[in-house]
Each structure stands twice: as structure tokens, then as C-alpha cells.
C-alpha positions in Angstrom: 61.1 106.2 97.2 61.7 105.0 93.5 64.8 107.0 93.1 66.0 105.5 96.5 65.2 101.9 95.4 67.3 102.5 91.9 70.0 103.8 94.2 70.3 101.3 96.1 69.9 98.8 93.2 72.7 100.1 91.6 74.6 100.4 94.2 74.6 97.0 95.9 72.7 95.0 93.3 73.1 94.9 89.8 74.1 97.4 87.5 73.8 97.8 83.8 76.4 98.2 81.2 76.4 98.9 77.3 79.1 97.4 75.4 80.9 100.3 72.8 83.4 98.0 71.7 84.3 94.8 69.7 86.9 93.7 72.4 84.6 90.6 73.7 82.8 89.4 70.5 81.3 87.0 69.4 80.3 86.4 73.1 79.3 90.0 73.5 78.7 92.3 70.9 78.9 96.0 70.5 75.3 97.8 71.8 74.6 94.6 74.0 73.6 95.7 77.4 74.9 93.3 80.1 73.3 92.9 83.8 76.5 92.9 86.3 76.2 91.0 89.8 77.4 93.4 92.5 75.6 91.4 95.5 78.0 88.3 95.4 81.5 90.5 96.0 79.7 92.0 99.4 79.6 88.0 100.8 83.1 87.4 100.0 83.1 85.6 96.4 85.8 86.5 94.3 86.0 86.0 90.0 86.9 82.8 88.8 88.1 81.4 85.9 86.0 82.1 82.7 84.0 84.7 84.4 83.5 87.6 82.5 83.9 90.8 84.8 83.6 94.7 85.0 86.6 96.2 86.5 87.6 99.6 87.1 90.7 101.2 84.6 93.9 100.0 86.8 95.7 103.0 85.2 96.5 103.7 81.5 94.3 100.8 79.9 91.5 103.4 78.4 91.5 106.1 75.9 91.6 109.1 77.6 89.5 111.2 75.0 86.4 113.3 76.6 84.0 115.4 75.0 83.2 118.6 76.4 79.8 119.3 77.7 78.0 121.7 76.4 74.8 121.6 79.0 74.0 124.6 81.1 74.1 124.1 84.6 70.6 123.5 85.4 70.7 120.8 82.8 74.0 119.2 83.8 73.0 119.1 87.6 70.1 117.3 86.7 71.7 114.9 84.4 74.2 114.5 87.3 71.5 113.4 89.9 69.8 111.3 87.3 73.1 109.7 86.4 74.0 108.9 90.2 71.0 107.0 91.0 71.4 104.8 87.7 68.5 106.8 85.8 70.3 107.9 82.9 73.3 106.5 81.4 76.8 107.7 82.3 79.4 108.2 79.6 82.3 109.1 82.2 83.0 105.5 83.9 86.1 104.4 83.5 85.3 100.7 83.5 86.0 97.9 81.2 84.8 94.2 80.4 87.3 91.0 79.8 87.2 87.4 80.8 89.2 86.0 83.7 91.7 83.6 82.5 93.8 83.3 85.6 93.4 84.0 89.2 96.4 84.4 91.9 99.0 81.9 91.9 98.2 80.8 88.5 100.8 80.4 85.5 99.4 81.7 82.2 101.2 80.9 79.0 101.1 81.1 75.5 101.2 79.4 73.2 101.9 75.5 73.3 103.2 73.4 70.3 99.6 73.3 69.0 99.0 77.1 69.6 96.8 77.1 72.6 96.8 78.9 75.7 97.9 77.0 78.9 97.0 77.7 82.5 99.3 75.9 85.2 100.5 73.6 82.4 97.1 72.7 80.9 96.2 73.6 77.6 92.8 75.3 77.4 90.2 74.9 74.7 88.4 78.3 73.9 85.4 78.1 71.9 84.5 81.7 72.8 87.0 83.4 70.8 86.2 85.6 67.9 86.5 83.5 64.9 89.8 83.6 63.0 90.9 84.7 66.2 94.1 83.1 67.6 94.8 82.4 71.4 97.2 85.5 71.3 99.4 86.5 68.5 102.0 87.7 71.4 103.6 85.1 73.3 103.7 85.8 77.1 104.1 84.0 80.4 103.0 85.3 83.5 102.6 84.0 87.4 99.3 86.0 88.7 100.2 87.7 92.1 97.5 86.7 94.6 94.6 89.2 94.9 95.1 90.1 91.2 93.6 88.8 88.2 94.9 88.2 84.5 92.0 89.2 82.1 91.5 88.7 78.2 88.9 89.9 75.7 87.5 87.1 73.6 88.1 88.7 70.3 92.1 88.9 70.9 92.9 90.9 68.0 91.7 94.1 69.1 91.1 93.5 73.0 93.5 95.9 74.7 93.8 93.5 77.7 96.4 92.0 80.2 99.0 91.3 77.7 99.4 94.6 76.4 99.8 96.0 80.3 102.6 93.8 81.1 105.0 96.7 82.0 102.7 98.2 84.3 102.5 98.0 87.8 101.0 94.6 88.7 102.5 93.0 85.1 99.2 93.9 83.4 97.0 91.8 86.1 93.9 93.9 87.7 93.5 94.2 91.3 90.4 92.5 93.0 89.5 95.7 94.4 89.0 97.0 91.4 86.3 94.4 90.2 83.2 95.8 90.3 81.3 92.9 89.5 80.2 89.6 87.2 78.6 90.0 83.8 76.0 87.4 84.2 73.4 88.0 81.5 73.1 90.1 78.2 69.6 91.6 78.5 69.1 93.5 75.3 68.5 93.0 72.7 65.8 90.5 73.7 66.7 88.3 70.3 70.3 88.0 72.1 68.8 87.4 75.9 71.0 84.7 77.4 73.0 83.8 80.8 76.7 84.5 80.4 78.1 80.9 81.9 81.8 79.8 82.8 83.6 77.7 80.2 84.0 74.1 81.7 87.7 74.4 80.1 88.7 76.8 82.9 86.2 76.6 85.4 87.3 72.6 85.8 91.2 73.6 86.3 92.7 72.3 89.9 94.1 75.5 91.7 97.5 76.3 91.0 100.2 74.7 93.8 103.1 77.7 93.5 101.9 80.8 95.9 103.0 84.3 94.6 103.9 85.7 91.2 107.0 86.3 88.9 108.2 88.7 86.7 106.3 88.5 83.2 108.0 87.3 79.9 106.6 88.4 76.6 108.0 89.0 73.1 107.0 90.9 69.9 104.2 93.0 71.6 103.3 95.3 68.8 100.8 98.5 69.1 98.8 98.7 72.1 95.1 98.6 70.8 92.8 101.0 72.2 89.1 100.9 73.4 86.7 102.9 74.9 85.3 102.6 78.3 82.2 100.9 79.5 79.1 103.0 79.7 77.0 102.6 82.5 73.1 101.8 81.1 69.7 102.7 82.4 68.8 100.8 85.6 66.2 97.7 85.1 64.9 95.1 87.1 64.1 91.7 85.6 61.3 89.6 87.1 63.9 86.4 86.7 66.2 84.6 89.2 69.5 83.4 87.5 71.3 80.8 89.4 75.0 80.6 88.8 75.8 77.0 87.7 77.5 74.8 90.9 81.2 74.1 90.5 82.8 70.9 90.3 84.5 69.8 93.6 88.4 70.3 93.7 
């Protein structure tokens, strides 16, 4: 029964991920455990601007190095079974974590004359950026296709995000179907326990008027940073209920 409950929680409700890189600093640091809400997407909820989301690798975003396993068949099978139900961490996941900057129909551009990121022509204040990081060192402009997301890390100088994959199918955007869920709380270490809220500078923006997407424009793209995939953490249950703050009316 305990294994069944763990499997249901991991599959439909909450999943724990361990952060292996600094691409989301200072918001999320290396070694943090984040809880990811996998339930609300089942009811048609879609990621919004400012959300921190976990998503599957759309293709070519992650490091390809895999360490060979030296476990025997019995130990390997046991580990796989416990990992499947969420009672052991997995190092074979191909997931990433980034912040949603643009949703379908949005035009995201960097930078304006003051060096700020803009969404649909509105400058965005980004207090979550890592100290010393500009919004982007690579100029770009893209209109996000419907059903996709433009995502960026908070530590822009080391984040291999949408900017570095604009030549890939989807122009560097992420399909909604690849989204695992929304990271809503840092659960560990306890000293950093807090809810991950949407910044008002992004959540309060009006929807874009133009449909569809356009070809991306970019220049000065340097070497693509590399980052490891997220590691699925050991499943846990917290005796707290977190409510998502209400959205302002459009």
C-alpha cells in the first residue's frame, strides 16, 4: 500500500527534484530540493509568465555524458523498482528547470535602450536575476508560437536556455506537452524553505494581441553553456497546503 501511495503521488501529484547546477541562482541554489506540482496540469492549467517550471528536454539541451552502472542485475533491478515509485532518486531523468518569460503569442526581446528585457513591448524588472547578470548578453527577438513557452534561467550568464537553442525546431521554445509541472516551493534545506511566487512584473502583463509566431532574430550568440539534467529526488509528503496567489484580472 505504501508503494502504491508513493507511485500515485509521484505520477499525479507532487515530485521532488534536486537542483544540480547554478542556472537558477540566486532563486534556487545547487543542492536545493524543490517540490513540483504535477496535479494542476491535469485540470487544464497552463504555465504563466514568471512560473518556475520543470520540463522534459525538447531535444539537444542537455549534456549527453552518462556514467556506466556497475550494479549487478539484482541490485540494479531493485534500484529501478524503487526509483519507479519515487523512493530512490533517479539520475537518468532528462529534465530541466527554468523560468517562463513568454507564453504563446508573446514577443520577447532583449534589450531595450536601458538594457532591460521586454515582453510585448513592456520593459520587465527582474529582481530575481543573479547579482552581476544583465538580462541577456546576447541580443534576440522572438515571437513565441502558440502552445509553447520561452524560458530563461535566473543566472543568465550560465543558463543554457531558450536563447541558445533558437536554431532548433521550435525556435528555442518548449512545447506545453513537455512541461512536467510547476515548482512551487523549496523544501530543503530547511533554512531556505519558502514558496516560489510569480514576480508581479511578469504576471501582471497583458496578453499579446498577435497570434502565432515569427522567425527569431538573434546575434552574437557565443558558445552554448552546458548543464546537467535535474535529478529526481526522494518522494516526501509535507503537512502543509500551499495556495497559489490569485491573479489580477486581465
